[in-house]
N, CA, C and O atoms as a GROMACS GRO file, in nm:
protein
  456
    1MET      N    1   0.067  -0.093   0.009
    1MET     CA    2   0.027  -0.025   0.025
    1MET      C    3   0.086   0.149   0.000
    1MET      O    4   0.185   0.175   0.067
    2GLU      N    5   0.052   0.222  -0.058
    2GLU     CA    6   0.118   0.357  -0.082
    2GLU      C    7   0.132   0.386   0.033
    2GLU      O    8   0.062   0.314   0.105
    3THR      N    9   0.227   0.503   0.119
    3THR     CA   10   0.144   0.592   0.178
    3THR      C   11   0.201   0.723   0.147
    3THR      O   12   0.300   0.733   0.074
    4LEU      N   13   0.145   0.821   0.198
    4LEU     CA   14   0.150   0.949   0.188
    4LEU      C   15   0.250   1.042   0.330
    4LEU      O   16   0.238   1.036   0.452
    5ASN      N   17   0.366   1.141   0.224
    5ASN     CA   18   0.412   1.179   0.321
    5ASN      C   19   0.352   1.257   0.389
    5ASN      O   20   0.269   1.314   0.317
    6ASP      N   21   0.346   1.307   0.537
    6ASP     CA   22   0.319   1.350   0.617
    6ASP      C   23   0.355   1.504   0.588
    6ASP      O   24   0.282   1.576   0.657
    7LYS      N   25   0.444   1.575   0.509
    7LYS     CA   26   0.535   1.672   0.502
    7LYS      C   27   0.520   1.700   0.395
    7LYS      O   28   0.540   1.821   0.388
    8GLU      N   29   0.478   1.633   0.236
    8GLU     CA   30   0.475   1.640   0.117
    8GLU      C   31   0.310   1.716   0.136
    8GLU      O   32   0.204   1.701   0.196
    9GLU      N   33   0.378   1.804   0.038
    9GLU     CA   34   0.235   1.936  -0.014
    9GLU      C   35   0.172   1.898  -0.113
    9GLU      O   36   0.214   1.864  -0.224
   10LEU      N   37   0.013   1.906  -0.052
   10LEU     CA   38  -0.086   1.834  -0.154
   10LEU      C   39  -0.077   1.924  -0.288
   10LEU      O   40  -0.067   2.046  -0.282
   11THR      N   41  -0.079   1.874  -0.370
   11THR     CA   42  -0.151   1.921  -0.506
   11THR      C   43  -0.235   1.866  -0.583
   11THR      O   44  -0.321   1.789  -0.541
   12LEU      N   45  -0.216   1.907  -0.747
   12LEU     CA   46  -0.316   1.850  -0.791
   12LEU      C   47  -0.278   1.701  -0.845
   12LEU      O   48  -0.346   1.606  -0.884
   13GLN      N   49  -0.128   1.724  -0.830
   13GLN     CA   50  -0.058   1.589  -0.880
   13GLN      C   51  -0.089   1.506  -0.802
   13GLN      O   52  -0.160   1.413  -0.839
   14ASN      N   53  -0.053   1.514  -0.701
   14ASN     CA   54  -0.081   1.404  -0.612
   14ASN      C   55  -0.203   1.381  -0.515
   14ASN      O   56  -0.194   1.293  -0.429
   15VAL      N   57  -0.303   1.449  -0.525
   15VAL     CA   58  -0.414   1.432  -0.494
   15VAL      C   59  -0.520   1.318  -0.487
   15VAL      O   60  -0.609   1.294  -0.406
   16PRO      N   61  -0.472   1.246  -0.618
   16PRO     CA   62  -0.550   1.098  -0.608
   16PRO      C   63  -0.447   0.982  -0.528
   16PRO      O   64  -0.480   0.869  -0.492
   17LYS      N   65  -0.312   1.050  -0.513
   17LYS     CA   66  -0.266   0.918  -0.452
   17LYS      C   67  -0.289   0.995  -0.296
   17LYS      O   68  -0.280   0.906  -0.211
   18ALA      N   69  -0.308   1.087  -0.252
   18ALA     CA   70  -0.408   1.132  -0.145
   18ALA      C   71  -0.533   1.037  -0.090
   18ALA      O   72  -0.529   0.986   0.023
   19VAL      N   73  -0.614   1.023  -0.158
   19VAL     CA   74  -0.740   1.008  -0.186
   19VAL      C   75  -0.761   0.839  -0.165
   19VAL      O   76  -0.828   0.766  -0.091
   20ASN      N   77  -0.678   0.826  -0.259
   20ASN     CA   78  -0.662   0.640  -0.244
   20ASN      C   79  -0.591   0.566  -0.143
   20ASN      O   80  -0.596   0.444  -0.135
   21TYR      N   81  -0.511   0.654  -0.053
   21TYR     CA   82  -0.418   0.662   0.109
   21TYR      C   83  -0.526   0.661   0.172
   21TYR      O   84  -0.519   0.564   0.248
   22LEU      N   85  -0.642   0.723   0.187
   22LEU     CA   86  -0.739   0.789   0.253
   22LEU      C   87  -0.845   0.642   0.264
   22LEU      O   88  -0.875   0.559   0.349
   23ILE      N   89  -0.872   0.666   0.144
   23ILE     CA   90  -0.990   0.502   0.099
   23ILE      C   91  -0.894   0.365   0.177
   23ILE      O   92  -0.970   0.289   0.238
   24ASN      N   93  -0.768   0.330   0.184
   24ASN     CA   94  -0.754   0.285   0.209
   24ASN      C   95  -0.752   0.230   0.323
   24ASN      O   96  -0.777   0.115   0.361
   25GLU      N   97  -0.704   0.371   0.403
   25GLU     CA   98  -0.729   0.374   0.558
   25GLU      C   99  -0.834   0.353   0.648
   25GLU      O  100  -0.840   0.307   0.762
   26ILE      N  101  -0.936   0.408   0.551
   26ILE     CA  102  -1.102   0.464   0.564
   26ILE      C  103  -1.141   0.265   0.588
   26ILE      O  104  -1.177   0.218   0.696
   27ALA      N  105  -1.128   0.210   0.502
   27ALA     CA  106  -1.123   0.027   0.485
   27ALA      C  107  -1.073  -0.020   0.565
   27ALA      O  108  -1.159  -0.091   0.618
   28GLU      N  109  -0.983  -0.032   0.617
   28GLU     CA  110  -0.881  -0.055   0.712
   28GLU      C  111  -0.955  -0.020   0.876
   28GLU      O  112  -0.922  -0.089   0.973
   29MET      N  113  -1.025   0.059   0.884
   29MET     CA  114  -1.047   0.085   1.004
   29MET      C  115  -1.157   0.032   1.054
   29MET      O  116  -1.177  -0.015   1.166
   30ARG      N  117  -1.280   0.051   0.889
   30ARG     CA  118  -1.400  -0.060   0.920
   30ARG      C  119  -1.348  -0.143   0.965
   30ARG      O  120  -1.365  -0.138   1.087
   31ALA      N  121  -1.263  -0.255   0.925
   31ALA     CA  122  -1.224  -0.400   0.957
   31ALA      C  123  -1.201  -0.432   1.103
   31ALA      O  124  -1.237  -0.523   1.178
   32VAL      N  125  -1.114  -0.300   1.117
   32VAL     CA  126  -1.115  -0.320   1.298
   32VAL      C  127  -1.228  -0.332   1.365
   32VAL      O  128  -1.248  -0.418   1.451
   33LEU      N  129  -1.334  -0.214   1.316
   33LEU     CA  130  -1.428  -0.157   1.390
   33LEU      C  131  -1.479  -0.296   1.381
   33LEU      O  132  -1.502  -0.341   1.493
   34THR      N  133  -1.513  -0.402   1.258
   34THR     CA  134  -1.608  -0.498   1.300
   34THR      C  135  -1.540  -0.639   1.365
   34THR      O  136  -1.585  -0.745   1.406
   35SER      N  137  -1.448  -0.598   1.356
   35SER     CA  138  -1.381  -0.709   1.417
   35SER      C  139  -1.376  -0.628   1.577
   35SER      O  140  -1.287  -0.660   1.657
   36ILE      N  141  -1.420  -0.582   1.592
   36ILE     CA  142  -1.426  -0.553   1.723
   36ILE      C  143  -1.552  -0.541   1.753
   36ILE      O  144  -1.567  -0.564   1.873
   37GLU      N  145  -1.691  -0.506   1.678
   37GLU     CA  146  -1.815  -0.556   1.718
   37GLU      C  147  -1.840  -0.670   1.690
   37GLU      O  148  -1.950  -0.696   1.739
   38THR      N  149  -1.793  -0.771   1.630
   38THR     CA  150  -1.795  -0.918   1.662
   38THR      C  151  -1.739  -0.933   1.768
   38THR      O  152  -1.815  -0.973   1.856
   39GLY      N  153  -1.646  -0.919   1.795
   39GLY     CA  154  -1.568  -1.019   1.948
   39GLY      C  155  -1.687  -0.960   2.071
   39GLY      O  156  -1.723  -1.036   2.160
   40LEU      N  157  -1.749  -0.793   2.060
   40LEU     CA  158  -1.864  -0.757   2.200
   40LEU      C  159  -1.961  -0.819   2.174
   40LEU      O  160  -2.049  -0.851   2.254
   41GLY      N  161  -1.953  -0.846   2.046
   41GLY     CA  162  -2.120  -0.956   2.056
   41GLY      C  163  -2.222  -0.830   1.969
   41GLY      O  164  -2.342  -0.853   1.948
   42LEU      N  165  -2.155  -0.695   1.922
   42LEU     CA  166  -2.235  -0.601   1.859
   42LEU      C  167  -2.292  -0.567   1.749
   42LEU      O  168  -2.370  -0.472   1.743
   43GLY      N  169  -2.247  -0.670   1.610
   43GLY     CA  170  -2.303  -0.675   1.511
   43GLY      C  171  -2.426  -0.633   1.458
   43GLY      O  172  -2.513  -0.621   1.544
   44ALA      N  173  -2.471  -0.598   1.303
   44ALA     CA  174  -2.576  -0.583   1.332
   44ALA      C  175  -2.664  -0.715   1.264
   44ALA      O  176  -2.764  -0.700   1.194
   45HIS      N  177  -2.614  -0.823   1.295
   45HIS     CA  178  -2.683  -0.957   1.309
   45HIS      C  179  -2.696  -0.950   1.430
   45HIS      O  180  -2.721  -1.070   1.437
   46LYS      N  181  -2.702  -0.912   1.548
   46LYS     CA  182  -2.832  -0.905   1.667
   46LYS      C  183  -2.992  -0.811   1.602
   46LYS      O  184  -3.107  -0.830   1.640
   47HIS      N  185  -2.949  -0.725   1.512
   47HIS     CA  186  -3.101  -0.707   1.506
   47HIS      C  187  -3.169  -0.743   1.402
   47HIS      O  188  -3.216  -0.669   1.316
   48SER      N  189  -3.176  -0.918   1.414
   48SER     CA  190  -3.239  -0.965   1.334
   48SER      C  191  -3.362  -0.970   1.456
   48SER      O  192  -3.366  -0.914   1.565
   49PRO      N  193  -3.481  -1.084   1.372
   49PRO     CA  194  -3.600  -1.137   1.485
   49PRO      C  195  -3.549  -1.247   1.532
   49PRO      O  196  -3.464  -1.307   1.466
   50ILE      N  197  -3.581  -1.284   1.629
   50ILE     CA  198  -3.578  -1.375   1.726
   50ILE      C  199  -3.733  -1.411   1.786
   50ILE      O  200  -3.828  -1.337   1.812
   51GLY      N  201  -3.714  -1.559   1.798
   51GLY     CA  202  -3.853  -1.611   1.895
   51GLY      C  203  -3.843  -1.642   2.011
   51GLY      O  204  -3.739  -1.679   2.065
   52ILE      N  205  -3.970  -1.627   2.073
   52ILE     CA  206  -3.983  -1.657   2.204
   52ILE      C  207  -3.941  -1.717   2.258
   52ILE      O  208  -3.950  -1.701   2.380
   53GLU      N  209  -3.866  -1.829   2.203
   53GLU     CA  210  -3.762  -1.940   2.290
   53GLU      C  211  -3.629  -1.882   2.284
   53GLU      O  212  -3.543  -1.897   2.371
   54ARG      N  213  -3.618  -1.822   2.191
   54ARG     CA  214  -3.456  -1.724   2.224
   54ARG      C  215  -3.449  -1.645   2.325
   54ARG      O  216  -3.358  -1.612   2.401
   55VAL      N  217  -3.599  -1.611   2.312
   55VAL     CA  218  -3.576  -1.469   2.423
   55VAL      C  219  -3.575  -1.518   2.554
   55VAL      O  220  -3.506  -1.451   2.631
   56CYS      N  221  -3.645  -1.637   2.612
   56CYS     CA  222  -3.633  -1.722   2.723
   56CYS      C  223  -3.525  -1.752   2.710
   56CYS      O  224  -3.525  -1.685   2.813
   57GLU      N  225  -3.416  -1.787   2.687
   57GLU     CA  226  -3.248  -1.831   2.672
   57GLU      C  227  -3.177  -1.715   2.722
   57GLU      O  228  -3.121  -1.727   2.831
   58ILE      N  229  -3.171  -1.578   2.644
   58ILE     CA  230  -3.106  -1.510   2.649
   58ILE      C  231  -3.137  -1.420   2.782
   58ILE      O  232  -3.044  -1.358   2.834
   59LEU      N  233  -3.328  -1.412   2.860
   59LEU     CA  234  -3.333  -1.354   2.936
   59LEU      C  235  -3.332  -1.433   3.088
   59LEU      O  236  -3.330  -1.384   3.201
   60ASP      N  237  -3.335  -1.618   3.028
   60ASP     CA  238  -3.364  -1.664   3.128
   60ASP      C  239  -3.480  -1.680   3.217
   60ASP      O  240  -3.487  -1.702   3.338
   61LEU      N  241  -3.570  -1.662   3.126
   61LEU     CA  242  -3.696  -1.647   3.227
   61LEU      C  243  -3.805  -1.777   3.138
   61LEU      O  244  -3.791  -1.826   3.026
   62THR      N  245  -3.877  -1.795   3.209
   62THR     CA  246  -3.974  -1.926   3.094
   62THR      C  247  -4.063  -1.814   3.012
   62THR      O  248  -4.076  -1.692   3.016
   63GLU      N  249  -4.124  -1.936   2.930
   63GLU     CA  250  -4.215  -1.889   2.802
   63GLU      C  251  -4.354  -1.799   2.871
   63GLU      O  252  -4.398  -1.693   2.826
   64ARG      N  253  -4.394  -1.857   2.965
   64ARG     CA  254  -4.478  -1.781   3.076
   64ARG      C  255  -4.452  -1.663   3.126
   64ARG      O  256  -4.538  -1.576   3.136
   65THR      N  257  -4.335  -1.650   3.161
   65THR     CA  258  -4.337  -1.533   3.213
   65THR      C  259  -4.291  -1.463   3.086
   65THR      O  260  -4.390  -1.391   3.087
   66VAL      N  261  -4.224  -1.421   2.974
   66VAL     CA  262  -4.238  -1.345   2.877
   66VAL      C  263  -4.376  -1.341   2.821
   66VAL      O  264  -4.405  -1.223   2.803
   67LYS      N  265  -4.492  -1.437   2.777
   67LYS     CA  266  -4.578  -1.361   2.799
   67LYS      C  267  -4.685  -1.293   2.864
   67LYS      O  268  -4.767  -1.221   2.807
   68LYS      N  269  -4.682  -1.327   3.025
   68LYS     CA  270  -4.683  -1.180   3.096
   68LYS      C  271  -4.668  -1.074   3.032
   68LYS      O  272  -4.735  -0.989   2.974
   69MET      N  273  -4.538  -1.105   3.060
   69MET     CA  274  -4.458  -0.926   3.044
   69MET      C  275  -4.525  -0.836   2.912
   69MET      O  276  -4.552  -0.716   2.908
   70MET      N  277  -4.540  -0.940   2.805
   70MET     CA  278  -4.626  -0.912   2.700
   70MET      C  279  -4.767  -0.863   2.672
   70MET      O  280  -4.821  -0.795   2.585
   71ARG      N  281  -4.811  -0.940   2.808
   71ARG     CA  282  -4.958  -0.912   2.795
   71ARG      C  283  -4.966  -0.742   2.895
   71ARG      O  284  -5.062  -0.667   2.877
   72ASN      N  285  -4.867  -0.711   2.983
   72ASN     CA  286  -4.844  -0.625   3.059
   72ASN      C  287  -4.760  -0.522   2.999
   72ASN      O  288  -4.721  -0.427   3.067
   73ASN      N  289  -4.720  -0.538   2.842
   73ASN     CA  290  -4.627  -0.457   2.763
   73ASN      C  291  -4.521  -0.412   2.887
   73ASN      O  292  -4.542  -0.325   2.971
   74THR      N  293  -4.390  -0.506   2.874
   74THR     CA  294  -4.330  -0.391   2.985
   74THR      C  295  -4.219  -0.468   2.944
   74THR      O  296  -4.116  -0.458   3.011
   75ILE      N  297  -4.221  -0.582   2.796
   75ILE     CA  298  -4.136  -0.610   2.708
   75ILE      C  299  -4.092  -0.550   2.586
   75ILE      O  300  -4.200  -0.518   2.537
   76PRO      N  301  -4.000  -0.512   2.503
   76PRO     CA  302  -4.030  -0.453   2.415
   76PRO      C  303  -4.038  -0.613   2.280
   76PRO      O  304  -3.958  -0.705   2.264
   77TYR      N  305  -4.190  -0.578   2.199
   77TYR     CA  306  -4.135  -0.699   2.089
   77TYR      C  307  -4.282  -0.641   1.987
   77TYR      O  308  -4.362  -0.549   2.006
   78TYR      N  309  -4.270  -0.725   1.896
   78TYR     CA  310  -4.330  -0.692   1.785
   78TYR      C  311  -4.455  -0.746   1.755
   78TYR      O  312  -4.475  -0.849   1.819
   79LYS      N  313  -4.560  -0.710   1.669
   79LYS     CA  314  -4.695  -0.829   1.638
   79LYS      C  315  -4.674  -0.764   1.505
   79LYS      O  316  -4.648  -0.646   1.482
   80VAL      N  317  -4.698  -0.919   1.377
   80VAL     CA  318  -4.699  -0.880   1.276
   80VAL      C  319  -4.826  -1.016   1.288
   80VAL      O  320  -4.807  -1.122   1.348
   81GLU      N  321  -4.956  -0.979   1.214
   81GLU     CA  322  -5.064  -1.078   1.205
   81GLU      C  323  -5.045  -1.114   1.360
   81GLU      O  324  -5.035  -1.046   1.462
   82LYS      N  325  -5.045  -1.299   1.323
   82LYS     CA  326  -5.041  -1.370   1.454
   82LYS      C  327  -4.862  -1.412   1.519
   82LYS      O  328  -4.842  -1.487   1.615
   83LYS      N  329  -4.766  -1.353   1.452
   83LYS     CA  330  -4.656  -1.377   1.496
   83LYS      C  331  -4.617  -1.281   1.554
   83LYS      O  332  -4.652  -1.164   1.539
   84ILE      N  333  -4.517  -1.339   1.647
   84ILE     CA  334  -4.473  -1.221   1.776
   84ILE      C  335  -4.319  -1.246   1.705
   84ILE      O  336  -4.290  -1.350   1.645
   85TYR      N  337  -4.217  -1.116   1.725
   85TYR     CA  338  -4.085  -1.116   1.705
   85TYR      C  339  -4.042  -0.987   1.788
   85TYR      O  340  -4.102  -0.881   1.807
   86PHE      N  341  -3.899  -1.037   1.838
   86PHE     CA  342  -3.827  -0.964   1.926
   86PHE      C  343  -3.686  -0.944   1.855
   86PHE      O  344  -3.643  -1.002   1.755
   87PHE      N  345  -3.613  -0.822   1.951
   87PHE     CA  346  -3.484  -0.801   1.826
   87PHE      C  347  -3.386  -0.836   1.977
   87PHE      O  348  -3.420  -0.799   2.090
   88GLU      N  349  -3.274  -0.906   1.949
   88GLU     CA  350  -3.208  -0.904   2.061
   88GLU      C  351  -3.157  -0.809   2.158
   88GLU      O  352  -3.168  -0.797   2.280
   89ASP      N  353  -3.077  -0.722   2.036
   89ASP     CA  354  -3.011  -0.569   2.063
   89ASP      C  355  -3.145  -0.518   2.132
   89ASP      O  356  -3.120  -0.511   2.253
   90GLU      N  357  -3.223  -0.495   2.119
   90GLU     CA  358  -3.337  -0.448   2.193
   90GLU      C  359  -3.361  -0.476   2.327
   90GLU      O  360  -3.397  -0.399   2.416
   91LEU      N  361  -3.332  -0.612   2.332
   91LEU     CA  362  -3.369  -0.683   2.509
   91LEU      C  363  -3.265  -0.606   2.527
   91LEU      O  364  -3.275  -0.485   2.548
   92ILE      N  365  -3.169  -0.660   2.522
   92ILE     CA  366  -3.051  -0.635   2.570
   92ILE      C  367  -3.070  -0.463   2.636
   92ILE      O  368  -3.108  -0.452   2.753
   93LYS      N  369  -3.042  -0.338   2.552
   93LYS     CA  370  -3.066  -0.202   2.614
   93LYS      C  371  -3.184  -0.180   2.689
   93LYS      O  372  -3.204  -0.076   2.751
   94TRP      N  373  -3.280  -0.295   2.683
   94TRP     CA  374  -3.430  -0.297   2.752
   94TRP      C  375  -3.368  -0.338   2.904
   94TRP      O  376  -3.391  -0.279   3.010
   95VAL      N  377  -3.304  -0.428   2.886
   95VAL     CA  378  -3.264  -0.473   3.028
   95VAL      C  379  -3.141  -0.366   3.075
   95VAL      O  380  -3.108  -0.375   3.194
   96GLU      N  381  -3.088  -0.292   3.015
   96GLU     CA  382  -2.982  -0.189   3.111
   96GLU      C  383  -3.025  -0.086   3.135
   96GLU      O  384  -2.975  -0.017   3.224
   97LYS      N  385  -3.134  -0.046   3.061
   97LYS     CA  386  -3.214   0.060   3.109
   97LYS      C  387  -3.285   0.050   3.282
   97LYS      O  388  -3.307   0.144   3.359
   98SER      N  389  -3.302  -0.065   3.298
   98SER     CA  390  -3.327  -0.121   3.402
   98SER      C  391  -3.209  -0.113   3.545
   98SER      O  392  -3.236  -0.146   3.661
   99ARG      N  393  -3.108  -0.073   3.506
   99ARG     CA  394  -3.018  -0.079   3.602
   99ARG      C  395  -3.002  -0.050   3.714
   99ARG      O  396  -3.029   0.069   3.704
  100ILE      N  397  -2.976  -0.066   3.827
  100ILE     CA  398  -3.045  -0.042   3.983
  100ILE      C  399  -2.902   0.031   3.973
  100ILE      O  400  -2.815  -0.034   3.915
  101PRO      N  401  -2.864   0.164   4.026
  101PRO     CA  402  -2.747   0.216   4.060
  101PRO      C  403  -2.704   0.180   4.177
  101PRO      O  404  -2.792   0.140   4.253
  102THR      N  405  -2.565   0.181   4.231
  102THR     CA  406  -2.504   0.111   4.347
  102THR      C  407  -2.538   0.239   4.463
  102THR      O  408  -2.596   0.347   4.473
  103PHE      N  409  -2.489   0.182   4.507
  103PHE     CA  410  -2.501   0.317   4.737
  103PHE      C  411  -2.434   0.405   4.712
  103PHE      O  412  -2.474   0.520   4.733
  104ASP      N  413  -2.293   0.376   4.653
  104ASP     CA  414  -2.189   0.485   4.606
  104ASP      C  415  -2.280   0.593   4.488
  104ASP      O  416  -2.297   0.715   4.490
  105GLU      N  417  -2.320   0.501   4.404
  105GLU     CA  418  -2.338   0.627   4.300
  105GLU      C  419  -2.491   0.718   4.322
  105GLU      O  420  -2.511   0.832   4.281
  106ARG      N  421  -2.612   0.607   4.418
  106ARG     CA  422  -2.704   0.678   4.457
  106ARG      C  423  -2.650   0.792   4.593
  106ARG      O  424  -2.717   0.885   4.639
  107TYR      N  425  -2.551   0.762   4.622
  107TYR     CA  426  -2.561   0.882   4.738
  107TYR      C  427  -2.391   0.956   4.738
  107TYR      O  428  -2.326   1.002   4.831
  108ALA      N  429  -2.358   0.943   4.593
  108ALA     CA  430  -2.253   1.018   4.576
  108ALA      C  431  -2.165   1.152   4.613
  108ALA      O  432  -2.054   1.185   4.653
  109ASN      N  433  -2.353   1.232   4.552
  109ASN     CA  434  -2.328   1.370   4.566
  109ASN      C  435  -2.423   1.403   4.723
  109ASN      O  436  -2.446   1.509   4.783
  110THR      N  437  -2.450   1.302   4.742
  110THR     CA  438  -2.536   1.389   4.934
  110THR      C  439  -2.432   1.366   4.983
  110THR      O  440  -2.448   1.417   5.094
  111ARG      N  441  -2.305   1.313   4.982
  111ARG     CA  442  -2.222   1.284   5.116
  111ARG      C  443  -2.134   1.412   5.073
  111ARG      O  444  -2.092   1.442   4.962
  112LYS      N  445  -2.119   1.484   5.212
  112LYS     CA  446  -1.987   1.565   5.258
  112LYS      C  447  -1.926   1.564   5.276
  112LYS      O  448  -1.920   1.511   5.386
  113ARG      N  449  -1.745   1.618   5.212
  113ARG     CA  450  -1.657   1.579   5.241
  113ARG      C  451  -1.632   1.686   5.341
  113ARG      O  452  -1.685   1.797   5.334
  114TYR      N  453  -1.529   1.642   5.458
  114TYR     CA  454  -1.456   1.750   5.526
  114TYR      C  455  -1.315   1.750   5.476
  114TYR      O  456  -1.235   1.832   5.518
   0.00000   0.00000   0.00000
């Protein structure tokens, strides 16, 4: 891969070389980000519909509990005709919103320091 000298002045003659260099750098960054997302389990594949069985596995709940949560509209889900869909990434975000703050987090601003 060609590199662009940092001290090289940008001229009309070397613009194609500079653009090519930037395109290659962006492609490498995308590859690294995709690798990181995959490693962390954050890829686009997480936003595909899943069934209630998979929801039960992810949340470690029974199907009966999940259906009760659906009746009470306390869990994010979709209904198309008679078919129910969930998205794993939405379930994870939903769980994360329910985080209980620690004692230190809750009372950090109320403590006086002497």
